C-alpha positions in Angstrom: -194.2 -43.4 124.1 -197.9 -44.6 124.2 -197.1 -45.8 127.8 -196.0 -42.3 128.7 -199.3 -40.8 127.4 -201.2 -43.5 129.4 -199.2 -42.5 132.5 -200.1 -38.9 131.9 -203.8 -39.9 131.6 -203.6 -41.7 134.9 -201.9 -38.8 136.7 -204.5 -36.4 135.3 -207.4 -38.6 136.4 -205.8 -38.7 139.9 -205.8 -34.9 140.0 -209.5 -34.9 139.1 -210.2 -37.4 141.8 -208.3 -35.3 144.4 -210.3 -32.2 143.4 -213.5 -34.2 143.7 -212.6 -35.5 147.2 -211.6 -32.0 148.2 -215.0 -30.6 147.1 -216.8 -33.3 149.1 -215.1 -32.2 152.3 -216.5 -28.6 151.9 -219.4 -27.8 154.0 -222.7 -27.1 152.3 -226.1 -26.7 154.0 -226.4 -30.5 154.4 -224.7 -32.9 156.6 -222.2 -35.3 155.0 -219.6 -37.5 156.7 -217.1 -36.5 154.1 -217.0 -33.0 155.8 -214.9 -34.6 158.5 -212.4 -36.3 156.2 -209.7 -33.6 156.6 -210.0 -33.4 160.4 -207.4 -35.4 162.4 -207.5 -36.2 166.1 -204.5 -36.5 168.4 -205.0 -40.1 169.5 -202.6 -42.8 170.7 -199.7 -40.4 170.3 -200.3 -39.7 166.6 -202.8 -37.7 164.4 -205.6 -40.0 163.2 -208.5 -39.2 160.9 -211.8 -39.1 162.7 -213.4 -41.7 160.4 -210.8 -44.2 161.8 -211.8 -43.5 165.4 -215.5 -43.3 165.2 -218.7 -44.3 163.3 -220.1 -41.2 161.6 -223.8 -41.2 160.6 -226.4 -38.7 159.4 -229.5 -39.1 161.6 -231.1 -36.0 160.1 -230.4 -34.0 156.9 -228.5 -31.2 158.9 -227.0 -33.3 161.6 -224.0 -35.6 162.0 -223.6 -38.1 164.8 -220.1 -39.2 165.7 -219.9 -42.3 167.9 -216.3 -43.0 169.0 -215.2 -46.6 169.1 -213.1 -45.7 172.2 -215.2 -43.5 174.5 -212.0 -42.0 176.1 -211.3 -40.2 172.8 -214.6 -38.2 172.9 -213.0 -35.0 174.3 -210.0 -35.3 171.8 -212.5 -35.6 168.9 -214.5 -32.7 170.2 -211.4 -30.5 170.5 -210.3 -31.4 167.0 -213.7 -30.4 165.6 -213.6 -27.1 167.5 -210.1 -26.3 166.1 -211.1 -27.2 162.5 -212.3 -24.7 159.9 -215.8 -26.2 160.0 -217.2 -23.4 162.2 -219.5 -25.9 164.1 -219.7 -26.4 167.8 -219.9 -30.1 168.8 -222.5 -31.2 171.4 -221.6 -34.2 173.5 -224.5 -36.3 174.7 -224.9 -39.9 176.0 -224.9 -41.3 172.4 -221.8 -39.5 171.1 -221.0 -36.2 169.6 -223.7 -34.3 167.6 -222.9 -31.7 165.0 -225.8 -29.6 163.9 -225.0 -27.9 160.5 -226.3 -24.4 160.6 -228.1 -22.8 157.6 -225.4 -20.9 155.7 -225.8 -17.2 155.2 -225.7 -15.7 151.7 -222.3 -14.1 152.5 -220.9 -17.5 153.7 -222.2 -19.2 150.5 -220.4 -16.7 148.3 -217.2 -17.1 150.3 -217.5 -20.9 149.9 -218.0 -20.6 146.2 -214.7 -18.6 146.0 -213.0 -21.4 147.9 -214.4 -23.9 145.4 -213.1 -21.8 142.5 -209.7 -21.6 144.1 -209.6 -25.4 144.7 -210.8 -26.1 141.2 -208.0 -23.9 139.9 -205.5 -25.9 142.0 -206.8 -29.1 140.4 -206.5 -27.5 136.9 -202.9 -26.5 137.7 -202.1 -30.1 138.7 -203.5 -31.4 135.4 -201.5 -28.7 133.5 -198.3 -29.7 135.4 -198.8 -33.3 134.2 -199.1 -32.0 130.7 -195.9 -29.9 131.0 -194.0 -32.9 132.3 -195.4 -35.2 129.5 -194.5 -32.7 126.8 -191.0 -32.1 128.2 -190.5 -35.9 128.3 -191.7 -36.2 124.7 -189.3 -33.4 123.5 -186.4 -35.1 125.2 -187.3 -38.3 123.4 -187.4 -36.5 120.1 -184.0 -34.9 120.7 -182.6 -38.3 121.6 -184.0 -39.6 118.3 -186.3 -42.1 120.0 -189.3 -40.6 118.2 -189.8 -38.6 115.0 -190.8 -34.9 114.8 -194.2 -36.0 113.4 -194.7 -38.5 116.2 -193.8 -35.7 118.7 -196.5 -33.4 117.2 -199.1 -36.1 117.2 -198.4 -37.1 120.8 -198.4 -33.4 121.9 -201.8 -33.0 120.4 -203.0 -36.2 122.2 -201.7 -34.9 125.6 -203.3 -31.5 125.0 -206.7 -33.2 124.3 -206.3 -35.2 127.5 -205.5 -32.0 129.4 -208.6 -30.3 128.0 -210.8 -33.2 128.9 -209.6 -33.4 132.5 -209.7 -29.6 133.0 -213.3 -29.7 131.7 -214.1 -32.5 134.2 -212.9 -30.3 137.1 -215.0 -27.4 135.8 -218.1 -29.6 135.7 -217.4 -30.7 139.3 -216.9 -27.1 140.3 -220.2 -26.0 138.7 -222.0 -28.9 140.5 -220.5 -27.8 143.9 -221.4 -24.2 143.2 -225.0 -25.1 142.6 -225.0 -27.2 145.7 -223.6 -24.3 147.8 -226.0 -21.7 146.4 -229.1 -24.0 146.9 -231.1 -22.6 149.8 
């Protein structure tokens, strides 16, 4: 049964990592290559993430430079960025595609904070779903007489402590992202 608790721990940590990656893709007032992680470009007959088609650098604090490995994909990359929810117009020059990150308005910051809270709650729900699965499995094991009632209670408490720990980690990440978003 200890293996099952370790499996639950692993699955919960993956949920926290997913929430962290999700927060990184959200646009703040600064340029970050991670902002483009969710954008896929139609290339070679299939959707491909931008970071696999181009070198992405940050020449200035509020600017991204995308240099496609294959220059023929420049227009496809440009279209994918325009269709995305970033709200940034790409500018193509001789060196590649430039994205200038505009200063966010107070209203847009508050909207982004709401999105962060919603995504954090999604992460917490994922962690709680792992807890539910773990406890269901433990109860089935107890009914099948694989573990005692005392062992069930002890393992349920352990799973709950793990859940609390990982939910708190998500809330810490959320608060950090909130602060980053509200920073002018």
